C-alpha positions as CSV (number, residue, x, y, z in Angstrom):
1,M,0.3,0.1,0.0
2,G,3.3,2.1,0.1
3,V,4.3,2.1,-3.5
4,S,2.0,4.8,-4.3
5,P,-0.8,6.5,-2.9
6,V,-4.0,6.1,-5.5
7,I,-4.0,2.0,-7.3
8,P,-5.3,2.3,-11.0
9,V,-8.0,-0.4,-11.7
10,V,-6.9,-1.4,-15.2
11,V,-10.0,-3.6,-16.6
12,A,-8.3,-5.5,-19.5
13,D,-10.2,-5.6,-22.9
14,D,-6.9,-5.6,-25.1
15,V,-4.2,-7.6,-24.5
16,G,-2.2,-5.4,-26.7
17,D,-2.6,-2.0,-24.6
18,A,-1.8,-3.6,-21.6
19,V,1.5,-2.3,-22.1
20,P,1.4,1.6,-23.5
21,L,-1.3,1.5,-20.4
22,A,1.1,0.5,-17.5
23,R,3.8,2.3,-19.3
24,A,1.5,5.6,-19.5
25,L,0.8,5.0,-15.4
26,V,3.9,4.1,-14.0
27,A,5.7,7.7,-16.4
28,G,2.9,9.3,-14.1
29,G,3.8,8.1,-10.7
30,L,1.7,5.1,-10.2
31,R,3.4,2.3,-10.2
32,A,1.6,-0.2,-8.3
33,I,-1.7,-1.2,-11.2
34,E,-4.3,-3.5,-10.6
35,V,-5.8,-5.5,-13.6
36,T,-8.9,-7.2,-12.0
37,L,-9.7,-10.9,-13.4
38,R,-13.1,-10.1,-15.1
39,T,-11.9,-10.5,-18.3
40,P,-10.4,-13.4,-20.5
41,A,-7.4,-10.7,-21.6
42,A,-6.4,-10.1,-18.1
43,L,-3.9,-12.7,-17.1
44,D,-2.3,-12.2,-20.5
45,A,-2.3,-8.6,-19.2
46,I,-0.6,-9.2,-16.4
47,R,1.9,-11.4,-17.8
48,A,2.8,-8.7,-20.3
49,I,3.0,-5.8,-18.3
50,A,5.1,-8.0,-15.9
51,G,7.8,-9.2,-18.8
52,Q,8.1,-5.6,-20.3
53,V,7.2,-2.5,-17.7
54,P,9.8,-3.4,-14.8
55,D,9.0,-0.6,-12.8
56,A,5.6,-1.8,-12.5
57,V,4.5,-3.9,-9.6
58,V,1.3,-5.4,-11.3
59,G,-1.0,-7.1,-9.5
60,A,-4.1,-9.2,-9.8
61,G,-7.9,-7.8,-8.5
62,T,-11.3,-9.6,-8.4
63,V,-9.2,-12.6,-6.8
64,L,-12.2,-15.2,-5.9
65,T,-10.8,-18.7,-6.0
66,P,-7.6,-20.6,-5.2
67,E,-7.5,-21.2,-9.0
68,Q,-7.5,-17.4,-10.1
69,V,-4.5,-17.1,-6.8
70,A,-2.7,-19.9,-8.6
71,A,-3.1,-18.4,-11.9
72,A,-2.8,-14.3,-11.2
73,G,0.9,-15.9,-9.6
74,T,2.6,-18.0,-12.3
75,A,1.7,-14.7,-14.5
76,G,3.5,-12.7,-12.6
77,S,1.4,-11.0,-10.3
78,R,3.1,-8.8,-7.5
79,F,-0.2,-8.6,-5.0
80,L,-3.7,-9.7,-5.4
81,V,-6.9,-8.4,-4.2
82,S,-10.1,-9.6,-3.5
83,P,-13.5,-7.9,-3.0
84,G,-14.7,-10.4,0.0
85,W,-13.0,-13.4,1.1
86,S,-13.8,-17.2,2.3
87,P,-11.4,-19.2,4.6
88,R,-10.6,-20.9,1.5
89,L,-9.8,-18.2,-0.6
90,L,-8.0,-16.4,2.2
91,R,-6.0,-19.8,2.4
92,A,-5.2,-20.0,-0.8
93,M,-4.0,-16.1,-0.5
94,R,-2.0,-16.5,2.3
95,D,-0.3,-19.9,1.1
96,S,0.8,-18.4,-2.3
97,G,3.2,-16.3,-0.4
98,I,2.1,-13.1,-2.2
99,P,1.1,-9.8,-1.0
100,F,-2.3,-9.4,-0.1
101,L,-5.5,-7.1,0.6
102,P,-8.4,-9.7,1.3
103,G,-12.3,-7.3,0.8
104,V,-14.2,-6.0,3.5
105,S,-16.9,-3.9,4.3
106,T,-18.2,-4.5,8.0
107,A,-16.4,-4.6,11.7
108,S,-17.1,-7.8,11.8
109,E,-15.0,-8.6,9.0
110,V,-12.2,-6.6,10.0
111,V,-12.0,-8.0,13.7
112,T,-11.6,-11.8,12.2
113,L,-9.2,-10.4,9.7
114,L,-7.2,-9.4,12.8
115,D,-7.7,-12.3,14.6
116,E,-6.0,-14.0,12.0
117,D,-3.1,-11.7,12.1
118,I,-4.2,-9.6,8.6
119,T,-3.6,-6.1,9.1
120,E,-3.9,-4.3,5.5
121,M,-7.2,-5.2,4.1
122,K,-9.2,-3.8,0.9
123,F,-12.6,-1.6,2.0
124,F,-15.0,-2.0,-0.8
125,P,-17.2,-0.7,-2.0
126,A,-16.5,2.2,0.0
127,E,-18.5,4.9,-0.9
128,A,-21.8,2.8,-0.9
129,A,-20.4,1.4,2.8
130,G,-20.2,4.4,4.3
131,G,-17.1,6.0,3.4
132,T,-15.0,8.0,5.1
133,A,-17.2,8.5,8.1
134,Y,-17.6,4.3,8.3
135,L,-13.6,4.4,8.1
136,K,-13.2,7.1,10.7
137,S,-15.5,5.3,13.1
138,L,-13.2,2.1,12.8
139,A,-10.0,3.6,13.4
140,A,-10.1,4.2,17.6
141,P,-11.5,0.9,18.5
142,L,-9.1,-1.3,15.3
143,P,-6.4,0.8,15.0
144,R,-4.5,-1.9,13.7
145,A,-6.3,-1.7,10.6
146,R,-5.1,-0.3,7.4
147,F,-7.3,-0.3,4.2
148,C,-7.0,0.4,0.6
149,P,-10.6,1.6,0.0
150,T,-11.9,1.2,-3.5
151,G,-15.1,1.4,-5.5
152,G,-16.9,5.2,-6.1
153,I,-13.6,7.4,-5.5
154,S,-13.7,10.0,-7.1
155,P,-10.5,12.9,-7.6
156,A,-12.8,14.8,-5.2
157,S,-13.3,12.6,-2.8
158,A,-9.8,10.9,-2.7
159,P,-7.7,13.3,-0.7
160,S,-11.0,13.1,2.1
161,Y,-10.2,9.3,2.6
162,L,-6.0,9.8,2.0
163,A,-5.7,12.3,5.2
164,L,-7.3,9.1,7.1
165,P,-5.1,7.6,9.6
166,N,-6.1,4.1,9.0
167,V,-6.0,4.5,5.1
168,G,-2.5,3.6,3.0
169,C,-4.1,3.9,-0.5
170,V,-7.1,3.9,-2.5
171,G,-8.5,2.3,-5.6
172,G,-9.8,3.8,-8.6
173,T,-10.4,4.4,-12.2
174,W,-10.8,7.5,-13.1
175,M,-6.7,8.4,-13.9
176,L,-8.9,5.2,-16.9
177,P,-11.4,7.6,-18.5
178,A,-13.2,5.2,-21.2
179,D,-12.6,7.2,-24.6
180,A,-9.0,8.0,-23.3
181,L,-8.9,4.1,-23.7
182,A,-10.4,4.0,-26.5
183,A,-8.5,6.8,-28.6
184,K,-4.9,5.6,-26.5
185,D,-4.3,8.6,-25.7
186,W,-1.7,7.2,-23.5
187,P,0.1,11.3,-22.7
188,R,-3.8,11.5,-21.3
189,V,-3.7,8.9,-19.3
190,E,-0.1,9.9,-18.1
191,R,-1.4,13.4,-17.1
192,L,-4.2,11.7,-15.0
193,A,-2.1,9.2,-13.2
194,R,0.3,12.2,-12.3
195,E,-2.8,14.4,-10.9
196,A,-3.7,11.7,-9.0
197,A,-0.2,10.4,-7.8
198,A,0.0,13.8,-6.3
199,L,-2.8,13.8,-4.8
200,R,-0.5,13.3,-1.0
201,G,1.7,15.4,-1.1
């Protein structure tokens, strides 16, 4: 969570775009890149970024099964992110040896993970689950927990999340607008990434 203040959440539809997209994000200062396992191209995109963009720290998002944990690791993922977790998935992520962020949205889920000595988590869906007010309310009773909030976060709301003591970074897609991706406008992606990287000065 300390690599950069914002983790871009990439939905890879075209493997050919993965490397130039990752290079634009890294040039803008966002080295940690989450590629969600929501498309057939995702694992190949991770493999391409891991092999061709050495300054990127590429990871797999939307990890839901132990099989995806294994496939993501084989593709070169350096971190794993899940929207939620089950005991079986948690065991697979832990056994993989790859850093991971299991998703939580309730205090009970946080307490359960802390009991497993897991202190870094994804807070999802951040805005729908209570946003900054909810995370503030968790800080005092659960000071060991640190979060990467993702879900509905914008450039306007990101600074208020990043100001919280229990937030290590945020995840978002706003630096990846659909029209820029369709036009392969990598300079624009780089500029938006640079603005995102500057949100925590």
